[in-house]
C-alpha positions in Angstrom: -69.1 2.4 -41.0 -68.9 1.4 -37.6 -67.6 4.0 -35.0 -64.5 2.6 -32.6 -65.8 3.4 -29.1 -62.2 4.4 -26.8 -62.4 2.6 -23.8 -63.6 4.7 -20.5 -60.9 4.1 -18.5 -58.1 5.5 -21.4 -57.0 9.1 -21.7 -59.3 10.2 -24.3 -61.1 11.3 -22.1 -61.2 14.2 -20.2 -61.8 13.4 -16.9 -59.0 10.8 -16.6 -56.3 13.2 -18.1 -57.2 15.6 -14.4 -57.3 12.8 -12.5 -53.8 11.8 -13.6 -52.7 15.5 -13.9 -54.4 15.6 -9.6 -52.5 12.5 -8.4 -49.2 13.3 -9.6 -49.9 16.6 -8.2 -50.3 15.2 -5.0 -47.7 13.2 -5.1 -45.2 15.7 -5.6 -46.6 17.8 -3.2 -46.6 14.7 0.0 -42.9 15.1 -1.5 -42.4 18.5 -1.1 -44.4 18.4 2.0 -41.1 17.2 3.9 -38.9 19.8 3.0 -38.9 23.3 5.1 -40.4 24.6 1.7 -43.3 27.3 2.8 -47.1 26.9 2.1 -46.6 29.3 -1.3 -44.4 27.7 -2.7 -45.5 24.0 -2.1 -49.5 25.4 -3.7 -47.0 26.6 -7.1 -45.4 23.6 -7.5 -48.8 21.6 -7.1 -50.4 23.6 -9.7 -47.5 23.5 -12.0 -46.7 20.0 -12.0 -50.7 19.7 -12.3 -50.9 21.7 -15.4 -47.5 20.6 -16.6 -49.3 16.9 -16.6 -52.3 17.8 -18.2 -51.1 19.2 -21.1 -48.1 16.5 -21.5 -50.8 14.0 -21.6 -53.1 15.8 -23.8 -50.6 16.4 -26.3 -49.6 13.3 -26.9 -53.1 12.0 -26.5 -53.7 13.9 -29.9 -50.4 13.4 -31.3 -51.1 9.5 -31.5 -54.2 10.1 -33.4 
């Protein structure tokens, strides 16, 4: 049988999913930075957005198999 190699740019790689989650979280954090939210709240928002993004992308990747 031949093995099918996935592109290293695909979301099959955990590092790519983490990078996407970090980028999404940083973008949202930048948008929150213009508000008067306390820093602690901004950090919580950053972590939640990153976690949700990673979980969603991972879930969508696994259902496509």
